[in-house]
DOSE-191962 format. One record per residue: residue in three letters; x, y, z of N, C-alpha, C in turn. Coordinates in steps of 0.2 Angstrom, whole numbers, padded with zeros to 4 digits, always signed. Each point is the difference from the previous one (the first is absolute). Example, Ala and Ser with C-alpha at 12.3 -4.5 7.8 and 13.67 -1.06 7.14 Angstrom:
ala+0066-0028+0039-0004+0006+0000+0004+0006+0000
ser-0002+0005-0004+0004+0006+0001-0004+0005+0003
This chain:
unk-0001-0102+0361+0008-0006-0002+0005+0007-0002
unk+0006-0002+0003+0006+0003-0002+0001-0001-0008
unk+0002+0004-0004+0005+0001-0005+0004-0005+0000
unk+0003-0003-0006+0004-0006-0004+0004+0005-0002
unk+0008+0000+0003+0004+0001-0008+0005-0005+0001
unk+0003+0001-0011+0004-0004+0000+0004+0001-0002
unk+0008-0001+0002+0006+0003-0003+0002-0005-0006
unk-0001+0002-0004-0001-0002-0009+0005+0001-0005
unk+0002-0006-0001+0007+0001-0005-0006-0002-0008
unk+0000+0003-0004-0006-0003-0005+0004-0004-0003
unk+0007+0000+0000+0005-0007-0003+0000-0005+0001
unk-0004-0001+0008+0001-0007+0003-0006-0003-0002
unk+0001-0006-0001-0005-0006-0002-0002+0000+0008
unk+0004-0002+0008-0005+0000+0003-0005+0008+0003
unk+0005+0005-0002-0004+0006+0000-0008+0002-0002
unk+0000-0003-0007-0005-0003-0003-0008-0003+0002
unk+0006-0005+0000-0005-0007+0004-0003+0004+0010
unk+0003+0003+0001-0003+0001+0009-0005+0007-0003
unk+0000+0004-0005-0002+0004-0001-0008-0003-0002
unk+0002-0003-0004-0007-0004-0003-0004-0004+0004
unk+0001-0005+0003-0002-0001+0005-0004+0004+0006
unk+0002+0007+0001-0001+0005+0002-0009+0003-0004
unk+0002+0001-0007-0005+0003-0004-0005-0006+0001
unk+0001-0007+0000-0002-0005-0003-0006-0001+0008
unk+0004+0001+0007-0006+0002+0006-0004+0006+0001
unk+0001+0004-0006-0005+0005-0002+0004+0006+0004
unk+0005-0002+0001+0005+0009+0004+0004+0005-0005
unk-0002+0005+0000+0006+0004-0005+0003+0002+0004
unk+0008-0002+0003+0005+0004+0003+0000+0006-0002
unk+0007+0002+0005+0003+0006-0003+0006-0003-0001
unk+0002+0001-0004+0007-0002-0006+0005+0006+0001
unk+0006-0001+0005+0005+0003-0001+0005-0005-0006
unk+0002+0004-0004+0006+0000-0006+0006+0000+0005
unk+0002-0004+0006+0007+0003+0003+0008+0001-0003
unk+0001-0004-0007+0006+0001-0003-0002+0009-0002
unk-0005+0002+0000-0002+0006-0005-0002+0006+0007
unk-0002-0001+0005-0002+0002+0006+0004-0003+0006
unk+0007-0003+0000+0003-0001+0009-0002+0002+0003
unk-0002-0006+0006-0001+0001+0006+0006+0003+0006
unk-0003+0006+0002+0007+0001+0006+0004-0004+0003
unk+0004+0001+0003+0003-0002+0007-0007-0005+0004
unk+0000+0005+0003-0007+0002+0006-0004-0004-0004
unk-0004+0001-0006-0006-0005-0002+0001-0008+0001
unk+0008+0001-0003+0002-0007+0000+0000-0005+0007
unk+0002+0004+0005+0001-0002+0006-0006-0004+0003
unk-0006+0005-0001-0008+0000+0000+0001-0005-0002
unk-0002-0003-0009+0000-0005-0001+0001-0007+0003
unk+0008+0003+0003+0005-0009+0001-0005+0000+0007
unk-0003+0004+0005-0005+0001+0005-0006-0005-0001
unk-0004+0003-0006-0006-0004+0000+0001-0006-0004
unk+0007-0002-0005+0000-0006+0000+0001-0006+0005
unk+0005+0003+0006+0002-0002+0004+0011-0006-0001
unk-0001+0004-0005+0006-0002-0003+0008+0004+0002
unk+0001-0002-0001+0010+0004+0000+0001+0004-0007
unk+0003+0005-0002+0000+0004-0007+0005-0008-0003
unk+0006-0004+0003+0004-0006-0003-0008-0006-0003
unk-0004+0002+0003-0003-0004-0002-0005+0001-0006
unk-0001+0005-0002-0005+0003-0006+0003+0004-0004
unk+0010-0003+0000+0001+0003-0006+0003-0002-0005
unk+0001+0002-0005+0001-0004-0007+0006-0003+0000
unk+0003-0006+0004+0008+0001-0001+0004-0004-0004
unk-0006-0002-0006+0003-0003-0005+0001+0007-0007
unk+0000+0003+0001+0000+0007-0002+0007+0001-0004
unk+0002+0003-0004+0005+0004-0001+0002+0006+0004
unk-0004+0002+0001+0002+0008+0004+0001-0004+0010
unk-0004-0007-0002+0004+0000+0008+0006-0004+0001
unk+0002-0003-0005+0006-0004-0001+0004+0007+0002
unk-0001+0005-0004+0005+0006+0000+0002+0004+0007
unk-0004+0001+0002-0002+0003+0007+0005-0001+0004
unk+0007+0006+0003+0003+0001+0001+0001+0003+0006
unk+0001-0003+0006-0002-0006+0002-0004-0006+0000
unk+0003-0005-0001-0006-0003-0005-0004-0001+0006
unk-0006-0005-0003-0009+0002+0004+0001-0003+0008
unk+0005-0008-0002-0003-0001+0007+0003+0002+0005
unk+0007+0004-0002+0005+0006+0005-0007+0007+0004
unk-0005-0001-0004-0001+0008-0001-0008-0002+0008
unk-0002+0007+0003-0004-0001+0005-0006+0000-0004
unk-0006-0002+0005-0006+0003-0002-0001+0004-0003
unk+0002+0005+0003-0002+0007-0002+0004+0002-0008
unk+0008-0004+0001+0001+0002-0007-0002-0002-0004
unk-0004-0007+0000-0002-0004-0006-0006+0005-0004
unk-0006+0001+0006-0003+0005-0002+0000+0006-0003
unk+0006+0003+0000+0003+0005-0003+0000-0001-0008
unk+0002-0008+0000+0005-0001-0006-0007-0001-0004
unk-0004-0003+0004-0010-0003-0005-0001+0009+0001
unk+0001+0004+0001-0004+0008-0001+0005+0001-0006
unk+0007+0001+0001+0002+0003-0008+0002-0006-0005
unk-0002-0004-0001-0004-0005-0007-0002-0006+0004
unk-0007+0002-0001-0005-0001+0000-0001-0009-0004
unk+0005+0001-0001-0002-0010-0006+0002-0004+0004
unk+0003+0002+0007+0003-0006+0005-0006+0000+0006
unk-0005+0001-0001-0008+0001+0003-0003-0006-0005
unk+0000-0005+0007-0004-0006-0002-0008+0001-0001
unk-0002-0003-0004-0007+0001-0003-0005-0003-0003
unk-0006+0001+0002-0002+0005+0003-0002-0002+0006
unk-0002+0008+0002-0001+0000+0008-0008+0004-0001
unk-0005-0003+0005-0005+0002+0000-0002+0002+0008
unk-0002+0005-0002-0002+0004+0007-0007-0002+0001
unk-0002-0001+0007-0008+0003+0002-0001+0001+0006
unk-0002+0007+0001+0002+0000+0009+0007+0001+0002
unk-0001-0004+0006+0009+0003+0002+0003-0008-0001
unk-0003-0002-0003+0005-0008-0002-0001-0003-0009
unk+0006-0001-0001+0002-0002-0006+0002-0004+0000
unk+0003-0004-0007+0000-0006-0002+0003+0000-0008
unk+0007-0006-0002+0003+0002-0006-0004-0005-0005
unk-0002-0001-0006-0004-0001-0004+0004-0007-0002
unk+0003-0002+0001+0006-0004-0001-0002-0008+0006
unk-0003-0004-0001-0005-0001-0007-0006+0005-0001
unk-0004+0001-0004-0003+0007-0001-0008-0003+0004
unk+0001-0006+0002-0007-0003+0005+0000+0001+0008
unk+0008+0005+0001+0000+0004+0005-0003+0005+0003
unk-0004+0002-0006-0004+0007+0001-0007-0003+0003
unk-0001-0005+0000-0007-0003-0001-0001+0003+0009
unk+0008-0002+0004-0003+0002+0006+0001+0006+0004
unk-0004+0008-0006+0000+0004+0001-0007+0001-0001
unk-0003-0005-0002-0006+0000-0002-0007+0000+0003
């Protein structure tokens, strides 16, 4: 079986619920607290591919850091959004759960069952 990795924010209830769901299933995932260990632009690009999402689909557009972007987020290319997420990881939607070459957003936490 492939190792499961969770890009986790311990202050986020959905992230904590996702982690609990995995642990209840007997899985001890590799946890990356991405606010302390932000992914690189290349790692975010890989996550986008694994999620099957465009960067604009997993950026937290309600965050003050997003509304403060200059030029504004909607005017940025996918690469520029990934660069913004790498520079300020609070912009990354959470949690992201990865297994092998697939990933899901843990919103809602039950989405993680697709990887089990």
